[in-house]
C-alpha positions in Angstrom: 0.0 0.2 0.3 1.2 3.4 -1.1 1.7 5.9 2.1 2.9 9.1 2.5 3.9 9.8 6.0 5.2 12.4 8.4 7.0 10.9 11.5 7.6 13.3 14.2 10.7 12.6 16.6 11.4 9.4 14.3 15.4 9.1 15.2 15.6 6.1 16.7 13.2 3.5 18.9 9.8 2.7 17.9 9.8 6.0 15.7 12.4 5.4 13.9 11.0 1.7 13.3 8.2 2.6 12.1 9.3 4.9 9.6 11.4 2.1 8.0 8.5 -0.2 8.2 6.7 2.5 5.9 9.5 3.2 4.0 9.5 -0.4 3.3 7.1 -0.4 0.4 9.0 1.4 -2.6 6.0 3.2 -3.7 5.8 4.6 0.0 7.6 8.2 1.1 8.6 9.2 4.5 9.8 12.0 6.0 11.2 12.1 9.4 11.7 15.4 11.3 13.4 15.6 14.5 16.6 17.6 16.3 18.9 15.3 15.0 19.0 13.2 11.7 19.4 9.6 12.0 22.8 8.0 11.9 22.1 5.5 9.1 18.9 6.3 6.4 18.7 2.9 5.2 15.9 3.6 2.6 16.0 6.2 -0.4 12.3 7.1 0.0 13.1 8.4 3.7 13.7 12.2 3.9 15.0 14.1 7.0 13.8 17.4 7.7 15.5 19.0 10.8 13.0 20.2 13.4 12.8 21.8 17.2 9.8 20.1 18.2 9.8 21.4 21.5 9.0 24.8 19.8 5.5 26.4 18.7 6.8 28.7 16.4 9.6 26.4 14.5 6.1 24.0 14.2 4.6 26.9 12.9 7.5 27.4 10.2 7.6 23.8 9.6 4.1 22.8 8.6 4.0 26.1 6.5 6.6 25.0 4.7 5.4 21.4 4.3 2.0 22.8 3.0 3.4 24.4 0.4 5.6 22.1 -1.0 4.8 19.5 -4.2 4.3 16.9 -1.3 2.1 18.6 0.7 -0.8 15.8 1.0 -0.5 13.2 3.6 -1.8 9.8 4.3 -0.2 9.0 8.1 1.0 11.6 10.8 2.9 9.9 13.4 4.0 11.4 16.7 6.6 9.9 18.8 8.7 12.9 20.1 9.6 12.8 23.6 12.0 12.4 26.7 12.6 10.3 29.7 14.2 12.3 32.5 14.1 12.1 36.1 15.0 16.1 36.1 11.9 18.8 37.2 10.2 21.3 35.2 12.4 22.4 32.4 11.0 25.9 30.8 11.7 26.4 26.8 12.4 29.7 25.4 8.5 30.0 24.8 7.9 29.9 28.8 6.2 26.1 28.4 7.7 23.2 30.4 9.7 20.9 27.7 8.2 17.6 28.6 4.9 19.2 27.9 6.1 20.9 24.9 7.0 17.6 23.8 4.6 14.8 24.6 1.5 17.3 24.5 1.2 20.9 23.1 3.5 20.5 20.2 1.7 17.1 18.9 -1.6 19.1 19.2 -0.1 22.1 17.3 1.3 19.8 14.6 -2.1 18.0 14.1 -4.1 21.4 14.2 -1.6 22.8 11.5 -1.7 20.2 9.2 -5.5 19.3 9.2 -6.6 22.3 7.5 -4.1 21.5 4.9 -5.8 17.8 4.6 -9.1 18.7 4.1 -7.9 21.9 1.4 -6.6 19.0 -0.7 -9.5 16.5 -0.5 -9.1 15.5 -3.7 -5.8 14.0 -3.2 -6.6 12.7 0.4 -9.8 11.8 2.0 -8.5 10.6 5.4 -5.7 11.9 7.8 -4.7 9.2 10.1 -2.9 10.1 12.8 -0.9 7.8 15.3 0.2 9.2 18.8 2.8 7.0 20.4 2.9 7.4 24.2 0.6 5.3 26.3 -2.9 4.5 25.1 -3.7 2.2 28.3 -3.2 4.9 31.3 -4.6 8.5 31.6 -6.7 9.9 34.3 -10.8 10.1 33.9 -11.9 13.4 33.7 -13.6 13.6 37.0 -10.0 12.6 38.4 -8.2 15.4 36.5 -6.8 18.4 38.3 -8.4 21.3 36.2 -6.9 24.0 37.6 -3.6 22.9 37.1 -3.6 21.3 33.6 0.0 22.5 32.9 1.2 20.5 35.9 2.6 23.8 37.5 1.8 23.0 41.2 1.5 19.3 41.3 4.5 18.0 39.3 6.1 15.3 41.4 8.0 11.9 41.2 4.7 10.0 40.9 4.1 11.4 37.4 7.9 10.3 36.7 7.5 6.9 38.0 4.2 6.5 35.9 6.3 7.4 32.4 9.0 5.1 33.6 6.5 2.1 34.1 5.2 2.9 30.5 8.9 2.9 29.4 9.4 -0.6 31.0 6.0 -2.1 29.6 7.4 -1.1 25.8 11.2 -2.3 26.9 9.3 -5.8 26.7 8.8 -5.7 22.7 11.5 -4.5 20.4 11.0 -1.7 18.4 10.6 -3.1 15.4 8.0 -5.4 16.6 6.5 -2.7 18.5 6.1 -0.7 14.7 4.7 -3.7 13.2 2.2 -4.1 16.2 1.3 -0.5 15.9 1.1 -0.2 12.1 -0.9 -3.2 11.8 -2.9 -2.2 14.9 -3.7 1.3 13.4 -4.8 -0.3 10.1 -7.5 -2.7 11.9 -8.8 -0.5 14.2 -9.2 2.4 12.0 -11.2 0.3 9.9 -13.2 -0.8 13.0 -13.9 2.7 14.6 -15.0 4.2 10.8 -17.4 1.2 10.7 -18.7 2.5 14.4 -18.8 6.2 13.2 -16.1 7.1 15.5 -13.0 9.1 15.0 -10.5 7.9 17.8 -9.6 4.7 19.6 -6.6 3.6 22.0 -4.4 0.6 21.5 -1.9 -1.0 23.4 1.7 -1.9 22.3 0.6 -5.2 20.8 -2.1 -3.2 18.5 -5.1 -4.3 20.1 -8.0 -2.1 21.3 -7.4 -1.3 24.8 -11.1 -1.7 26.4 -13.5 0.7 28.4 -11.6 3.8 27.7 -13.8 6.6 29.3 -14.9 8.9 26.5 -14.9 12.7 27.6 -18.1 14.6 27.0 -18.1 18.2 25.2 -17.7 20.1 28.3 -14.2 18.8 29.0 -13.1 18.5 25.4 -13.8 22.1 25.6 -11.9 22.9 28.6 -9.2 20.9 27.8 -8.9 22.6 24.2 -9.4 26.2 25.7 -6.3 25.5 28.0 -4.4 24.0 25.0 -4.6 26.3 22.8 -4.1 29.5 25.6 -0.7 27.8 26.2 0.5 27.3 22.8 -0.7 30.9 21.7 0.7 32.3 25.1 3.9 30.3 23.6 3.9 32.2 20.1 4.0 35.1 21.7 6.7 34.7 23.7 8.7 33.3 21.0 
């Protein structure tokens, strides 16, 4: 199957394995965007484009350039950027915590920037599939979130780090290549399932299986999260 993919953060580990699996189909094309270029690029149809993925301003610049390029249509957007660290809060030059910029705000900005272009080029593309690689199993339900501290400024603790490390330990039980295979296979299978059910999203595990009993957020919670997200992103763009 021919796939036009943008893999953000795909310079090593699961992200790089996903990029290589897509590029193994000779008719497909893959762009990897991250800080550093991979040590080796095994396929001629993989292109590297540098991007500071924690910067909202540079994400804007990169996506605007991508949208005006001749390869502007996409089938798959894969977001794998992130870090595992035991350090505390560390702000970027845009006054956003670096970990939050990588794991959440930057990902949301990329999706928001690229989706309108997909719709404008509908004659080339019907659906953009977005694969967010982090943890589809865990996450607090809306009732247990601290809605007054979504940026985790007042309540950041090592317990959050511990939860992230548990996710990492689970992922280490599966090789990056096997995980990439599972995720891409699961993505294709689950996407077809949720489309038939009229849904727009689902959560899968490292084996590509559907995570059962995931609580869907209501319109009120989604609006709160969206308002918070774009307030932080817009402030970051102002501070850039």
